[in-house]
C-alpha positions as CSV (number, residue, x, y, z in Angstrom):
1,M,79.9,-84.5,-60.5
2,N,82.4,-87.2,-59.3
3,G,82.0,-86.0,-55.8
4,L,78.3,-86.3,-56.0
5,L,78.4,-89.8,-57.4
6,R,80.8,-90.8,-54.8
7,R,78.3,-89.6,-52.1
8,H,75.6,-91.5,-53.9
9,D,77.7,-94.7,-54.1
10,A,78.6,-94.4,-50.4
11,A,74.9,-94.3,-49.5
12,K,74.2,-97.7,-51.3
13,G,73.0,-100.4,-49.0
14,R,72.0,-97.9,-46.2
15,R,68.5,-98.0,-45.1
16,S,67.9,-94.3,-45.7
17,N,68.5,-93.2,-49.3
18,Q,67.1,-89.6,-49.0
19,H,69.0,-86.9,-50.9
20,Q,68.3,-83.4,-50.3
21,I,68.6,-81.2,-53.4
22,P,67.8,-77.5,-53.1
23,T,64.7,-76.4,-54.8
24,T,64.6,-72.6,-54.5
25,A,66.2,-71.2,-57.8
26,M,67.9,-68.2,-56.0
27,Q,69.9,-70.9,-53.9
28,I,71.1,-73.0,-56.8
29,T,74.1,-72.2,-58.9
30,F,74.4,-73.1,-62.6
31,D,76.8,-76.0,-61.6
32,Q,74.4,-77.2,-59.0
33,K,71.5,-77.2,-61.3
34,R,73.6,-79.2,-63.8
35,N,74.7,-81.8,-61.1
36,A,71.2,-82.2,-60.0
37,L,70.0,-82.9,-63.4
38,L,72.8,-85.4,-64.1
39,F,72.1,-87.1,-60.8
40,A,68.4,-87.4,-61.6
41,V,69.3,-88.9,-64.9
42,H,71.7,-91.4,-63.0
43,L,69.0,-92.4,-60.7
44,F,66.5,-92.9,-63.7
45,W,68.8,-95.3,-65.5
46,A,69.7,-97.1,-62.3
47,G,66.1,-97.6,-61.6
48,F,65.4,-98.6,-65.3
49,S,68.2,-101.2,-65.1
50,F,66.7,-102.6,-61.8
51,A,63.2,-102.9,-63.5
52,Q,64.6,-104.7,-66.5
53,D,66.3,-107.5,-64.4
54,S,63.4,-108.3,-62.2
55,T,59.7,-109.3,-62.9
56,V,56.8,-108.9,-60.4
57,I,54.2,-111.7,-60.1
58,S,51.1,-111.6,-58.0
59,L,50.4,-114.8,-55.9
60,W,46.7,-114.7,-56.9
61,Q,45.6,-113.1,-60.1
62,N,42.5,-111.4,-58.7
63,G,44.1,-110.6,-55.3
64,A,44.3,-112.6,-52.1
65,P,41.2,-114.7,-51.6
66,G,38.9,-113.1,-49.2
67,F,40.6,-109.8,-49.6
68,E,40.2,-109.1,-53.3
69,Q,38.7,-105.7,-52.6
70,L,42.2,-104.5,-51.1
71,K,44.2,-105.6,-54.2
72,T,44.3,-102.1,-55.7
73,Q,45.3,-100.3,-52.5
74,P,48.8,-99.1,-53.1
75,E,51.8,-100.1,-51.2
76,Q,53.7,-97.6,-49.0
77,A,57.5,-97.5,-49.4
78,K,60.1,-95.1,-48.0
79,D,63.9,-95.5,-47.4
80,W,64.4,-99.2,-46.4
81,W,60.8,-100.3,-45.8
82,V,57.7,-101.4,-47.7
83,R,54.4,-101.9,-46.1
84,N,50.6,-101.9,-46.6
85,I,51.0,-105.3,-48.6
86,N,47.5,-106.3,-49.7
87,N,48.4,-107.9,-53.0
88,P,51.2,-110.4,-52.1
89,T,53.8,-110.7,-54.8
90,L,57.1,-112.4,-55.9
91,T,59.7,-110.2,-57.5
92,V,61.9,-112.4,-59.6
93,F,65.6,-111.7,-60.1
94,F,67.3,-113.8,-62.8
95,P,71.0,-114.7,-62.9
96,P,73.0,-114.2,-66.2
97,K,71.9,-116.9,-68.5
98,E,75.5,-118.3,-69.0
99,I,75.7,-119.2,-65.2
100,A,72.1,-120.0,-64.4
101,N,72.2,-123.5,-62.7
102,G,68.5,-124.4,-62.2
103,T,68.6,-123.7,-58.4
104,A,66.2,-121.2,-57.1
105,V,65.3,-119.6,-53.7
106,V,62.4,-117.8,-52.3
107,V,63.6,-115.0,-50.1
108,C,61.5,-113.7,-47.3
109,P,62.8,-110.4,-46.0
110,G,62.2,-109.4,-42.3
111,G,60.5,-106.3,-40.7
112,G,58.6,-107.7,-37.8
113,F,55.4,-108.1,-39.7
114,L,55.2,-104.3,-39.6
115,N,57.4,-103.7,-42.6
116,I,59.2,-105.6,-45.5
117,V,62.9,-104.8,-45.4
118,F,62.9,-105.1,-49.2
119,N,66.3,-103.7,-50.1
120,S,68.7,-105.1,-47.5
121,E,67.0,-108.3,-47.0
122,G,65.4,-108.9,-50.4
123,R,67.2,-107.3,-53.3
124,D,70.7,-107.6,-51.8
125,P,70.6,-111.3,-51.1
126,A,68.8,-111.8,-54.5
127,K,71.7,-110.0,-56.3
128,F,74.2,-112.0,-54.3
129,L,72.5,-115.4,-55.1
130,N,72.2,-114.3,-58.8
131,S,76.0,-114.1,-58.9
132,L,76.0,-117.9,-58.0
133,G,73.7,-118.7,-60.9
134,V,70.6,-118.9,-58.6
135,T,67.2,-117.6,-59.6
136,V,65.6,-115.7,-56.7
137,F,62.0,-114.8,-56.0
138,V,61.6,-112.1,-53.2
139,L,58.3,-112.5,-51.4
140,K,56.2,-109.5,-50.3
141,Y,53.9,-111.1,-47.7
142,R,51.0,-109.7,-45.7
143,L,51.7,-107.8,-42.4
144,F,49.5,-108.8,-39.6
145,R,51.2,-106.6,-37.0
146,M,50.6,-103.3,-38.7
147,E,48.2,-101.0,-36.9
148,N,44.6,-101.9,-38.0
149,S,45.7,-104.7,-40.2
150,P,42.9,-106.9,-41.3
151,Y,45.3,-109.9,-41.4
152,K,46.2,-112.7,-39.0
153,Q,49.3,-114.8,-38.8
154,E,47.6,-117.4,-41.2
155,N,47.7,-114.9,-44.0
156,P,51.5,-114.7,-44.5
157,T,51.6,-118.4,-43.9
158,Q,49.3,-118.8,-46.9
159,D,51.5,-116.5,-48.8
160,I,54.7,-118.5,-48.4
161,F,52.8,-121.8,-49.2
162,R,51.4,-120.2,-52.3
163,A,54.8,-118.8,-53.3
164,M,56.5,-122.2,-53.2
165,R,53.7,-123.8,-55.1
166,L,53.5,-121.1,-57.9
167,V,57.3,-121.2,-58.5
168,K,57.1,-125.0,-58.8
169,S,54.1,-124.7,-61.2
170,R,56.0,-122.3,-63.5
171,A,59.4,-124.0,-63.1
172,K,59.9,-124.6,-66.8
173,E,59.0,-121.0,-67.6
174,F,61.6,-119.7,-65.2
175,N,64.2,-122.5,-66.3
176,I,64.7,-123.8,-62.8
177,D,64.5,-127.3,-61.3
178,P,61.6,-127.6,-58.9
179,A,63.6,-130.2,-57.0
180,K,66.3,-127.4,-56.3
181,L,63.9,-124.8,-54.9
182,G,64.9,-123.6,-51.5
183,V,63.7,-120.9,-49.1
184,M,65.7,-118.1,-47.3
185,G,64.4,-115.8,-44.6
186,F,65.7,-113.0,-42.3
187,S,64.2,-112.3,-39.0
188,A,60.4,-112.3,-39.2
189,G,61.0,-113.6,-42.8
190,G,62.9,-116.4,-41.1
191,E,59.7,-117.2,-39.3
192,V,57.8,-117.2,-42.6
193,A,60.4,-119.5,-44.2
194,G,60.3,-121.8,-41.2
195,W,56.6,-122.3,-41.4
196,V,56.7,-123.7,-44.8
197,S,59.9,-125.7,-44.0
198,Y,58.5,-127.4,-40.8
199,R,54.9,-127.5,-41.7
200,F,54.9,-128.3,-45.4
201,K,52.5,-131.3,-44.9
202,E,49.8,-128.8,-43.9
203,N,47.7,-127.1,-46.7
204,H,47.2,-123.5,-45.8
205,W,45.2,-122.9,-48.9
206,A,43.5,-119.5,-49.2
207,S,41.5,-121.1,-52.1
208,H,42.0,-124.4,-53.6
209,D,43.0,-124.5,-57.2
210,D,45.3,-126.9,-59.3
211,M,48.4,-125.1,-58.2
212,D,47.6,-125.9,-54.6
213,T,47.9,-129.6,-55.3
214,L,51.7,-129.2,-55.4
215,S,53.9,-129.9,-52.4
216,A,55.2,-126.7,-50.8
217,R,58.2,-128.4,-49.3
218,P,61.5,-126.6,-50.0
219,A,64.5,-128.6,-50.9
220,F,66.6,-126.7,-48.4
221,Q,66.3,-123.6,-46.2
222,M,68.6,-120.8,-44.9
223,L,67.4,-119.0,-41.7
224,I,69.3,-115.8,-40.9
225,Y,68.7,-114.6,-37.4
226,P,65.2,-116.1,-37.6
227,G,62.4,-115.0,-35.0
228,P,61.1,-117.4,-32.3
229,L,57.9,-118.2,-34.2
230,C,59.9,-120.4,-36.6
231,V,60.6,-122.9,-34.0
232,P,58.2,-126.0,-34.3
233,D,57.3,-128.3,-31.4
234,S,59.6,-130.8,-33.2
235,V,61.5,-131.3,-36.5
236,S,60.3,-134.3,-38.6
237,S,62.8,-136.6,-40.3
238,D,61.8,-135.3,-43.7
239,A,62.4,-131.6,-42.9
240,P,64.7,-129.9,-45.4
241,P,68.5,-129.5,-44.9
242,T,69.1,-126.2,-43.1
243,F,71.6,-123.6,-42.7
244,L,71.3,-121.4,-39.5
245,L,73.1,-118.2,-38.7
246,A,72.9,-115.4,-36.0
247,A,74.9,-113.2,-33.7
248,N,75.2,-114.2,-30.1
249,G,74.3,-110.6,-29.0
250,D,70.9,-110.9,-30.8
251,D,68.5,-111.0,-27.8
252,C,65.6,-111.9,-30.1
253,C,66.9,-114.3,-32.5
254,S,70.0,-116.1,-31.5
255,E,68.1,-118.6,-29.2
256,P,66.0,-119.9,-32.0
257,I,68.9,-121.3,-34.0
258,I,70.2,-123.0,-31.0
259,K,66.8,-124.7,-30.4
260,L,66.5,-125.7,-34.0
261,V,70.0,-127.2,-34.2
262,E,69.2,-129.4,-31.3
263,M,65.9,-130.5,-32.9
264,H,67.6,-131.2,-36.3
265,R,70.3,-133.3,-34.6
266,K,67.5,-135.4,-32.7
267,A,65.6,-135.9,-35.9
268,K,68.9,-136.6,-37.9
269,V,68.1,-133.9,-40.4
270,P,71.3,-132.2,-41.9
271,V,72.0,-128.9,-40.3
272,E,74.8,-126.3,-40.2
273,M,74.8,-123.5,-37.7
274,H,77.0,-120.4,-37.2
275,L,76.6,-118.3,-34.0
276,Y,79.0,-115.3,-34.1
277,E,80.5,-113.7,-31.2
278,K,80.2,-110.3,-32.3
279,G,77.2,-108.3,-33.5
280,A,73.5,-108.1,-32.7
281,H,70.2,-108.1,-34.9
282,A,69.7,-107.1,-38.5
283,F,73.1,-107.1,-39.9
284,N,71.5,-108.0,-43.2
285,M,74.1,-109.2,-45.8
286,G,76.9,-107.9,-43.7
287,Y,77.9,-105.3,-46.0
288,R,77.8,-102.4,-43.4
289,S,79.0,-104.4,-40.3
290,E,82.1,-103.4,-38.5
291,F,82.9,-107.1,-37.8
292,I,84.9,-109.0,-40.2
293,T,83.0,-112.2,-39.5
294,L,79.6,-110.7,-40.2
295,K,80.9,-109.0,-43.4
296,N,82.0,-112.4,-44.7
297,W,79.1,-114.5,-43.4
298,P,77.5,-114.9,-46.9
299,Q,80.6,-116.9,-48.0
300,R,79.8,-119.4,-45.2
301,M,76.4,-119.8,-46.9
302,V,78.1,-120.2,-50.3
303,D,80.3,-123.0,-48.8
304,W,77.3,-124.9,-47.5
305,M,75.5,-124.4,-50.7
306,K,78.5,-125.8,-52.6
307,D,78.9,-128.7,-50.3
308,N,75.4,-129.7,-50.7
309,G,75.3,-129.4,-54.5
310,W,73.0,-126.3,-54.7
311,V,75.6,-124.5,-56.5
312,K,78.7,-125.5,-58.4
313,K,82.1,-125.9,-56.5
């Protein structure tokens, strides 16, 4: 049993969580059957615990405007990815009540608009930020690059604008300060986060209701190896303070942070950038990286958040 649990623990954080348990009765000994049953119970309670500390909220009660008929189409999920997002949602991860500090972050996982990398770039950063007292909302946005997708780039843009407004509209319910609501994005999710951070004066309404009268501007943003679509023509002087991070070996997503830091400096908007020598793309929270610098990158984000008053020193 201990060996089986050690193998299970070693698999945490990997993108593939498949476990092969024999199903032919003739091939399974009594001990194997017992271990398989105990392992199934372990997974059940792990899943139950996960469900208890998170809440899922639809961005639109009746489904995304113009696509209401797709609301009930099920998502597809396997290993590390989720796709076929037709009912955009926020999964809320609450910090322990005794350390909750009113700061909140909408996290946008990556996946190239083909998938949502929910575990490594959604759940994991949420749990990390929860440990700092931050309430986290992980966004499942619509994917316009999936084969035969009915969506365009405007649709995930609408999703992030709606997400920011929804969280602000329910700030009292979530026990957060709407003036301390930031956004974080990885890869394509960094593009989504950047759209709302640099274009917050635009509307991007899917349908106009009272919630859409609120400003979608984040108080701060954290872009982790963001894709090139996040780079605006220019950065306005009222853009949010920004934390930027990537690895130099990332052919896709290291150049965007270099462009952004130059734009921020020109606009005199606070910015901090970390460009690591080692590594490439998609190192997530650094948990599986072979490089010490990438393993420790989340602490650099904590330092920045503390220096700017988003979490306590």
